[in-house]
PAZAPA-4460 file (N, C-alpha, C; in steps of 0.05 Angstrom, whole numbers, plus 32768, in hexadecimal, padded with zeros to 4 digits):
% residues 257
    n_x    n_y    n_z   ca_x   ca_y   ca_z    c_x    c_y    c_z   seq   type   mol
   8553   8A8E   88EB   856F   8A93   88E4   8581   8A8B   88FC     1      M     A
   8579   8A93   8914   8588   8A8C   892C   858B   8A6E   892F     2      T     A
   8575   8A60   892A   8575   8A42   892C   8588   8A37   8917     3      E     A
   8589   8A42   88FF   859B   8A39   88EA   85B8   8A3C   88F3     4      E     A
   85BE   8A54   88FE   85D9   8A59   8907   85E1   8A46   891E     5      L     A
   85CF   8A41   8930   85D4   8A2F   8946   85D9   8A12   893C     6      G     A
   85C9   8A0A   8929   85CD   89EF   891D   85E8   89EC   890F     7      G     A
   85F0   8A01   8901   860A   8A01   88F3   8621   8A00   8908     8      L     A
   861E   8A0F   891D   8633   8A0F   8932   8635   89F3   893F     9      E     A
   861E   89E6   8944   8620   89CB   8950   862D   89B8   893C    10      R     A
   8627   89BA   8923   8634   89A8   890F   8652   89AE   890D    11      R     A
   865A   89C7   890F   8676   89CE   890F   8684   89C1   8927    12      I     A
   8678   89C3   893E   8683   89B7   8956   8686   8998   8952    13      D     A
   8672   898C   8946   8673   896F   8941   868A   8967   892E    14      G     A
   868D   8977   8919   86A3   8972   8906   86BE   8975   8913    15      V     A
   86C0   898A   8924   86DA   898E   8932   86E0   8977   8945    16      Q     A
   86CC   896C   8951   86D0   8954   8963   86DA   893C   8953    17      A     A
   86CE   8938   893C   86D7   8923   892A   86F4   8928   8921    18      V     A
   86F9   8941   891B   8714   8948   8913   8729   8942   8928    19      G     A
   8722   8946   8941   8735   8940   8957   873B   8922   8958    20      S     A
   8727   8911   8954   872B   88F4   8953   873D   88ED   893C    21      V     A
   8737   88F8   8924   8747   88F2   890C   8764   88FA   8910    22      V     A
   8769   8911   891B   8784   891A   891F   8793   8909   8933    23      R     A
   8785   88FF   8947   8791   88EC   895A   8799   88D2   894C    24      A     A
   8787   88C8   893B   878D   88AF   892C   87A5   88B4   891A    25      M     A
   87A7   88CB   890D   87BD   88D1   88FB   87D7   88D2   890B    26      L     A
   87D7   88DF   8922   87F0   88E1   8932   87F8   88C6   893C    27      A     A
   87E5   88B5   8944   87EC   889A   894E   87F8   8889   8939    28      L     A
   87EC   8889   8921   87F6   8879   890B   8812   8882   8903    29      A     A
   8817   889C   8903   8832   88A6   88FC   8847   889D   8911    30      R     A
   883E   889D   892A   8851   8895   893F   8857   8878   893F    31      A     A
   8843   8867   8938   8846   884A   893A   8855   883E   8922    32      Q     A
   8855   884C   890B   8862   8840   88F3   887F   883B   88F7    33      L     A
   888F   884E   8902   88AC   8848   8906   88B0   8831   8919    34      P     A
   889F   882E   892D   88A1   8818   8940   889D   87FD   8932    35      E     A
   8889   87FC   8920   8885   87E3   8911   889C   87DC   88FF    36      A     A
   88A8   87F1   88F2   88BF   87ED   88E1   88D6   87E1   88F1    37      D     A
   88DC   87ED   8908   88F2   87E4   8919   88ED   87C7   8923    38      A     A
   88D5   87C1   892A   88CE   87A6   8934   88D3   8791   891E    39      A     A
   88CB   8797   8905   88CF   8785   88EF   88EC   8780   88EA    40      A     A
   88FC   8795   88EA   8919   8792   88E5   8927   8782   88FB    41      A     A
   8920   8787   8913   892C   8779   892A   8925   875B   8929    42      E     A
   890C   8755   8923   8903   8739   8923   8910   872A   890B    43      A     A
   8914   8738   88F5   8920   872B   88DD   893C   8721   88E3    44      T     A
   894C   8732   88F1   8967   872A   88F9   8967   8712   890B    45      T     A
   8954   8711   891D   8952   86FA   8930   894B   86E0   8921    46      Y     A
   8939   86E2   890E   8931   86CB   88FE   8948   86BF   88EF    47      V     A
   8959   86D0   88E3   8970   86C5   88D5   8982   86B5   88E7    48      D     A
   8986   86BE   8900   8997   86B0   8913   898A   8695   891A    49      Q     A
   8970   8695   891E   8962   867C   8925   8963   8668   890E    50      L     A
   8960   8671   88F6   8961   865F   88DF   897C   8651   88DD    51      D     A
   8992   8660   88E3   89AC   8654   88E2   89AF   863F   88F8    52      A     A
   89A4   8644   8910   89A5   8630   8926   8996   8617   891E    53      I     A
   897E   861A   8913   896D   8603   890C   897B   85F2   88F6    54      I     A
   8987   85FF   88E3   8995   85F0   88CE   89AD   85E1   88DA    55      E     A
   89BA   85ED   88ED   89D1   85DF   88F9   89C7   85C7   8909    56      R     A
   89B0   85C9   8915   89A5   85B2   8925   8999   859C   8913    57      L     A
   898B   85A4   88FE   897B   8590   88EF   8982   858E   88D2    58      A     A
   8994   859E   88C8   899B   859D   88AC   8989   85AF   889B    59      G     A
   898F   85B1   8881   8980   85C3   886F   8964   85B8   8868    60      P     A
   8953   85C9   8860   8938   85C1   8858   8939   85B2   883D    61      L     A
   8927   859F   883A   8923   8591   8820   8906   8595   8818    62      E     A
   8901   8599   87FE   88E6   859E   87F4   88D5   8585   87F6    63      S     A
   88BB   858A   87F8   88A8   8574   87F8   888C   857E   87F1    64      R     A
   887A   856D   87EA   885E   8574   87E5   884D   856D   87FD    65      S     A
   8844   8581   880C   8835   857B   8825   881A   8570   881F    66      P     A
   8810   855F   8831   87F5   8554   882F   87E0   8568   8837    67      A     A
   87E7   857A   884A   87D4   858F   8853   87E3   85A9   8858    68      S     A
   87D6   85BF   8851   87E2   85D9   8855   87CE   85EB   8865    69      T     A
   87D9   85F8   8879   87C9   860B   8888   87D2   8627   887F    70      L     A
   87C0   8637   8876   87C6   8652   886C   87BE   8666   8882    71      V     A
   87D1   8676   888A   87CD   868B   889F   87D0   86A6   8891    72      V     A
   87BA   86B6   8893   87BA   86D0   8886   87B7   86E6   889B    73      V     A
   87C9   86F9   8899   87CA   870F   88AC   87BD   8728   889F    74      L     A
   87AD   8736   88B0   87A0   874E   88A6   879C   8762   88BC    75      G     A
   878E   8778   88B6   878B   878E   88CA   877B   8785   88E3    76      P     A
   8784   878F   88FA   8777   878A   8913   8761   879F   8919    77      E     A
   8766   87B7   8911   8754   87CD   8918   8748   87D9   88FF    78      R     A
   8731   87E7   8902   8723   87F3   88EB   8731   880D   88E2    79      P     A
   8723   881B   88CF   872D   8834   88C5   8748   8832   88B7    80      L     A
   874A   881E   88A6   8763   881B   8896   875C   8817   8879    81      C     A
   8748   8825   886F   8741   8826   8853   8738   880B   8848    82      G     A
   8740   8806   882F   8737   87EE   8821   8749   87D5   8827    83      A     A
   875D   87D8   8837   8770   87C2   883C   8762   87A9   8846    84      L     A
   8750   87A9   885A   8744   8790   8863   8734   8782   884D    85      P     A
   8725   8792   883D   8715   8785   8828   8727   8779   8812    86      R     A
   873C   8787   880B   874F   877C   87F7   875B   8762   8800    87      R     A
   8764   8761   8819   8770   8748   8823   875B   8732   8826    88      L     A
   8742   873A   882D   872D   8726   8830   8726   8718   8816    89      A     A
   8725   8728   8800   8720   871C   87E6   8736   8709   87DE    90      R     A
   874F   8710   87E4   8765   86FE   87DD   8764   86E5   87EE    91      A     A
   875D   86E8   8808   875C   86D1   881A   8746   86BD   8812    92      A     A
   8730   86C7   8806   871A   86B6   87FE   8722   86A2   87E8    93      R     A
   8739   86A7   87DB   8742   8695   87C6   8752   867E   87D2    94      E     A
   8757   867E   87EB   8766   8668   87F8   8755   864E   87F8    95      V     A
   8761   8638   87F2   8753   861E   87F3   8760   860E   880A    96      S     A
   874F   8604   881B   875A   85F4   8831   8757   8602   884C    97      G     A
   8769   85FB   885E   8768   8605   8879   8771   8622   887B    98      R     A
   8765   8631   888C   876A   864E   888D   8768   8658   88A9    99      L     A
   877B   866A   88B0   877B   8679   88C9   877D   8696   88C3   100      V     A
   876C   86A6   88CE   876C   86C3   88CA   8777   86D1   88E3   101      L     A
   8787   86E6   88DF   8791   86F6   88F5   878A   8713   88F0   102      V     A
   877C   871F   8903   8773   873B   8900   8755   873D   8900   103      G     A
   874A   874A   8914   872D   874B   8918   871F   875A   8901   104      R     A
   872A   8771   88FA   871E   8781   88E4   871F   8771   88CA   105      R     A
   8736   8763   88C5   8739   8753   88AE   8725   873C   88AD   106      F     A
   8720   872F   88C4   870C   871A   88C6   86F0   8724   88C0   107      A     A
   86EA   873C   88C9   86CF   8747   88C3   86CC   874B   88A5   108      E     A
   86E1   8755   8898   86E0   8759   887B   86DE   873E   886D   109      A     A
   86EB   872A   8877   86EA   870F   886B   86CE   8704   886B   110      Y     A
   86C0   8708   8881   86A5   86FE   8883   8692   870A   886F   111      E     A
   8698   8723   8866   8687   8731   8853   868C   8729   8836   112      A     A
   86A1   8719   8831   86A7   8710   8816   869E   86F3   8812   113      V     A
   868D   86EE   87FE   8683   86D2   87FA   8699   86C0   87EF   114      P     A
   8694   86A6   87F4   86A6   8691   87E9   86BD   868C   87FB   115      G     A
   86CE   8677   87F4   86E6   8671   8803   86E0   8661   881C   116      G     A
   86F5   8657   8829   86F2   8646   8840   86EB   8657   8859   117      P     A
   86DF   864A   886C   86DA   8657   8886   86F4   8653   8897   118      E     A
   86FD   8667   88A4   8716   8665   88B4   8713   8652   88CB   119      P     A
   8728   8642   88D1   8728   8632   88E8   872B   8642   8902   120      E     A
   873A   8657   8900   873E   8669   8917   873F   8686   890E   121      R     A
   8736   8698   891F   8739   86B4   891B   8746   86C0   8934   122      V     A
   875D   86CC   8930   876D   86D6   8947   8770   86F4   8945   123      L     A
   8772   8701   895C   8778   871E   895C   8795   8723   8955   124      G     A
   879A   8738   8947   87B6   8740   8941   87BF   8757   8951   125      G     A
   87D8   8760   894D   87E2   8777   895C   87D7   8791   8951   126      P     A
   87D1   87A4   8962   87C9   87BF   8959   87E0   87D3   895E   127      S     A
   87F6   87CA   8969   880D   87DB   896D   8826   87C9   896F   128      S     A
   883E   87D5   896C   8856   87C6   896E   885A   87B9   8989   129      A     A
   884F   87C5   899E   8851   87B9   89B9   8842   879F   89BC   130      G     A
   882F   8799   89AA   8820   8781   89AC   882A   876A   899A   131      E     A
   8840   876F   898C   884B   875B   8979   8854   8741   8987   132      L     A
   8862   8743   899E   886C   872B   89AB   8855   8719   89B3   133      D     A
   8841   8724   89C1   882B   8713   89CA   881C   8707   89B2   134      E     A
   8817   8717   899D   8808   870D   8986   8817   86F7   8978   135      A     A
   8832   86FA   8975   8842   86E5   8967   8843   86CB   8977   136      S     A
   8845   86CD   8992   8845   86B5   89A2   882A   86A7   89A1   137      R     A
   8814   86B6   89A2   87FA   86AB   89A1   87F5   869D   8987   138      R     A
   87FD   86A9   8971   87F9   869D   8957   880B   8685   8953   139      L     A
   8824   8686   895C   8836   8670   895A   882B   8657   8968   140      A     A
   881F   865B   897F   8813   8644   898E   87FD   8637   897E   141      A     A
   87EC   8647   8971   87D6   863C   8961   87E1   862D   8949   142      V     A
   87F5   8638   893C   8800   862B   8924   880E   8611   892A   143      I     A
   881E   8611   893F   882D   85F9   8946   881B   85E2   8950   144      L     A
   8803   85E9   8959   87F0   85D5   8962   87DC   85CD   894C   145      E     A
   87DF   85D8   8934   87CB   85D4   8920   87CE   85BA   8911   146      A     A
   87E4   85AC   8914   87E9   8592   8908   87E6   8594   88E9   147      D     A
   87F5   85A7   88DE   87F6   85AA   88C0   8812   85A4   88B7   148      A     A
   8815   8596   88A0   882F   858F   8896   883E   85A8   888C   149      E     A
   882E   85BC   8883   883A   85D4   8879   8829   85EC   8881   150      E     A
   8835   8602   8888   8827   861A   8890   8831   8631   887D   151      V     A
   881D   863C   886E   8824   8652   885C   881A   866C   8869   152      E     A
   882C   8680   8869   8826   8699   8876   8822   86AF   8860   153      L     A
   880C   86BE   8862   8807   86D4   884F   8802   86ED   885F   154      R     A
   880E   8703   8856   880A   871D   8863   8810   8733   8850   155      H     A
   8803   874A   8854   8807   8761   8842   8823   876D   8846   156      P     A
   882E   8778   8831   8847   8787   8833   8844   87A1   8824   157      I     A
   8855   87B5   882A   8852   87CF   881C   8852   87CC   87FE   158      P     A
   8841   87DC   87F1   883E   87DB   87D4   8825   87CD   87CB   159      G     A
   8816   87C1   87DE   87FD   87B5   87D6   87FD   8798   87D1   160      G     A
   8815   878B   87D2   8817   876E   87CD   8812   875E   87E7   161      A     A
   880E   8744   87E3   880C   8732   87F9   8823   871E   87F8   162      V     A
   8833   871E   880D   884A   870D   880E   8842   86F1   8817   163      H     A
   884D   86DC   880A   8848   86C1   8811   8862   86B3   8818   164      R     A
   8861   86A3   882D   8879   8694   8835   8871   867B   8843   165      S     A
   8882   8667   8843   887D   864E   8851   8889   8652   886D   166      V     A
   8877   8652   8881   8880   8656   889C   888B   863C   88A8   167      L     A
   887D   8626   88A3   8886   860B   88AC   8882   85F8   8895   168      L     A
   8894   85E6   8890   8891   85D3   887B   88AC   85C9   8871   169      G     A
   88AC   85B3   8863   88C5   85A8   8859   88D1   8595   886C   170      G     A
   88E2   8584   8862   88F0   8570   8872   890D   8579   8876   171      L     A
   8919   8570   888B   8935   8577   8891   8946   855E   888B   172      R     A
   895C   8562   887E   896F   854D   887A   897D   8547   8894   173      A     A
   897C   852F   889E   8987   8528   88B8   89A5   852E   88B8   174      A     A
   89AF   853B   88CD   89CB   8540   88D0   89D9   8528   88DC   175      R     A
   89F0   8521   88D1   89FF   850B   88DB   8A10   8513   88F4   176      R     A
   8A15   852D   88F6   8A26   8536   890C   8A18   854D   891B   177      D     A
   8A01   8548   8928   89F3   855D   8936   8A04   8569   894C   178      P     A
   8A02   8583   8951   8A13   858F   8966   8A0B   8586   8981   179      P     A
   8A1E   8587   8993   8A19   8580   89AF   8A08   8596   89BD   180      E     A
   89F4   858D   89CC   89E3   859F   89DA   89DF   8595   89F7   181      T     A
   89D9   85A7   8A09   89D4   859E   8A24   89BB   858D   8A26   182      F     A
   89A6   8595   8A18   898D   8585   8A16   898E   8574   89FD   183      S     A
   897C   8560   89FB   897B   8550   89E2   8976   8562   89CA   184      P     A
   8982   855A   89B3   8981   856B   899B   8964   856F   8992   185      V     A
   8953   855A   8994   8937   855D   898B   8928   8571   899C   186      D     A
   892F   8573   89B6   8922   8587   89C8   892B   85A3   89C1   187      V     A
   8945   85A6   89BD   8950   85C0   89B5   8944   85C9   899A   188      V     A
   8942   85B5   8987   8937   85BC   896D   891A   85C5   896F   189      L     A
   890A   85B7   897F   88EE   85BE   8981   88EB   85DA   898D   190      A     A
   88FC   85E1   89A0   88FB   85FC   89AC   8904   8610   8997   191      D     A
   8918   860A   8987   8921   861C   8973   890D   8621   895D   192      A     A
   88FE   860C   8956   88E9   860F   8941   88D3   8620   894C   193      V     A
   88CB   861C   8965   88B6   862D   8971   88BF   864A   8972   194      R     A
   88D7   864E   897A   88E1   866A   897C   88E4   8677   8960   195      E     A
   88ED   8667   894C   88EF   8671   8931   88D4   8677   8925   196      A     A
   88C0   8666   892A   88A5   866B   8921   889A   8685   892D   197      T     A
   889E   8688   8947   8894   86A1   8954   88A2   86B9   8948   198      T     A
   88BC   86B7   8944   88CB   86CE   8939   88C2   86D5   891C   199      A     A
   88BE   86C1   890C   88B5   86C6   88F1   8899   86D3   88F1   200      R     A
   8888   86CA   8903   886E   86D6   8905   8870   86F3   890F   201      L     A
   8883   86F8   8920   8886   8714   8929   888E   8726   8912   202      R     A
   88A0   871C   8900   88A7   872B   88E8   888E   8730   88D7   203      V     A
   887F   871B   88D1   8868   871E   88C0   8853   8730   88CC   204      A     A
   884E   872D   88E6   883A   873E   88F4   8843   875B   88F4   205      L     A
   885D   8760   88F7   8868   877B   88F7   8864   8787   88DB   206      A     A
   8869   8778   88C6   8866   8782   88AB   8849   8787   88A5   207      E     A
   8837   8775   88AD   881B   8779   88A9   8811   8792   88B9   208      A     A
   881B   8795   88D1   8814   87AD   88E1   881D   87C6   88D4   209      L     A
   8835   87C5   88C8   883F   87DD   88BA   882D   87E5   88A3   210      R     A
   8823   87D1   8894   8811   87D7   887E   87F6   87E1   8888   211      V     A
   87ED   87D5   889E   87D4   87DF   88AA   87D6   87FC   88B4   212      E     A
   87EC   8802   88C1   87F0   881E   88CB   87F2   8831   88B3   213      L     A
   8800   8829   889E   8802   883B   8886   87E6   8840   887A   214      A     A
   87D6   882A   8879   87BB   882D   886E   87AA   883F   8881   215      A     A
   87AD   883C   889B   879F   884D   88AE   87A8   886A   88AC   216      R     A
   87C2   886E   88A7   87CC   8889   88A3   87C0   8896   888B   217      L     A
   87BF   8887   8875   87B3   8892   885C   8795   8898   8860   218      T     A
   8787   8886   886E   876A   888A   8873   8766   88A3   8885   219      A     A
   8777   88A6   8899   8775   88BD   88AC   877B   88D7   889E   220      A     A
   878E   88D7   888C   8794   88EF   887C   877C   88F7   886B   221      Q     A
   8770   88E3   885E   8759   88E9   884D   8741   88F3   885F   222      A     A
   873E   88E6   8876   8728   88EF   8888   872D   890B   8892   223      A     A
   8746   8912   8898   874C   892D   88A2   8746   8942   888C   224      R     A
   874D   893C   8873   8746   894F   885E   8727   8952   885B   225      R     A
   8719   893B   885D   86FC   893D   885B   86F0   894D   8872   226      A     A
   86FB   8949   888A   86F1   8958   88A1   86F7   8976   889E   227      V     A
   870F   897D   8895   8716   8999   8891   8704   89A6   887C   228      E     A
   86FF   8997   8866   86ED   89A1   8851   86D1   89A6   885B   229      D     A
   86C7   8992   886B   86AC   8995   8876   86AA   89AC   8889   230      K     A
   86BE   89B0   889A   86BE   89C6   88AD   86BE   89E1   889E   231      E     A
   86CE   89E3   8889   86CF   89FC   887A   86B4   8A01   886C   232      E     A
   86A7   89EB   8862   868D   89EE   8855   8678   89F9   886A   233      E     A
   8678   89ED   8882   8665   89F6   8896   866B   8A12   88A0   234      L     A
   8685   8A19   88A2   868B   8A35   88AA   8683   8A49   8895   235      R     A
   8686   8A41   887C   867E   8A53   8866   865F   8A57   8867   236      S     A
   8650   8A41   886C   8633   8A43   886F   862C   8A54   8887   237      A     A
   863B   8A51   889D   8636   8A61   88B5   863B   8A7F   88B0   238      W     A
   8650   8A85   88A1   8655   8AA1   889B   863F   8AAD   888A   239      R     A
   8635   8A9E   8877   861F   8AA8   8866   8606   8AAC   8876   240      V     A
   8600   8A98   8888   85E8   8A9A   8898   85EA   8AB2   88AC   241      A     A
   8602   8AB6   88B7   8606   8ACC   88C9   8603   8AE7   88BB   242      R     A
   860E   8AE9   88A3   860B   8B01   8893   85EE   8B07   888D   243      H     A
   85DF   8AF2   8886   85C3   8AF6   8880   85B3   8AFF   8898   244      E     A
   85BB   8AF4   88B0   85AD   8AFC   88C8   85B2   8B1A   88CF   245      R     A
   85CB   8B22   88CC   85D2   8B3E   88D1   85C4   8B50   88BD   246      I     A
   85C3   8B48   88A4   85B5   8B58   8890   8597   8B5B   8897   247      T     A
   858B   8B44   889F   856F   8B44   88A7   856A   8B56   88BF   248      T     A
   857B   8B55   88D3   8578   8B66   88EA   857A   8B84   88E3   249      E     A
   858D   8B8A   88D1   8590   8BA7   88C9   8577   8BB0   88BB   250      I     A
   856C   8B9F   88A9   8554   8BA7   889A   853D   8BAB   88AD   251      L     A
   853B   8B99   88C1   8525   8B9C   88D5   8527   8BB6   88E5   252      E     A
   8540   8BBD   88EC   8544   8BD6   88FB   853D   8BEE   88EA   253      L     A
   8544   8BED   88D0   853D   8C03   88BE   851F   8C06   88BB   254      Q     A
   8511   8BEF   88B9   84F4   8BF1   88B6   84E7   8BFC   88D0   255      R     A
   84F2   8BF5   88E7   84E7   8BFE   8900   84EA   8C1C   8904   256      S     A
   84FF   8C27   88F7   8504   8C45   88F9   84F0   8C53   88E7   257      D     A
***
């Protein structure tokens, strides 16, 4: 009986240790969600300004049918975010053609799903709002060097859907009266396109991070409930075992008298 009580106590200690980790995950996800929201809103405003500058330099976009498309899919960087990586992986396997994956946990889930193209590149994504700038610059460099006529961006958004947008593509109608610039217009335009690409990626990465954090929050809440239930189950078993031990000791004392 003493061994049984000791075993139950060790299991309770283990469950409490797991509970501490789960509560830390829960607190971190709650704290990071507002930061991701703010980062997405800030980057969206900046993108609108850059689009206006590019149109002033090069004219409006004209539609066309690209000869090659590079699809960039954003997903979770870290584990413990429920079914989100698997859901995105199944959708990404339906892509035909060139593919880039962003998010290490997402890439792991993609490898486990059969079919579809093999990705040209797998890049790490941001795990917090503080990593958005570096992640967007790194991804922009890969995309701009990929030599694709069109780049399609896909990323999860709240509600379970996957947002699709053309990040790069289309022709510009040449302006007859380009604005005066200190540097040549084509140099300014190239810099503006690079900056706009980076800014758009920052918006998409922030939105994908927001979905990832929300999924992690939901998973952590479910894990916390499971830990609490398991701890109560073990404590109930401990109380029963302790009561049985006390009863046995009393009976042994009575027999000895």
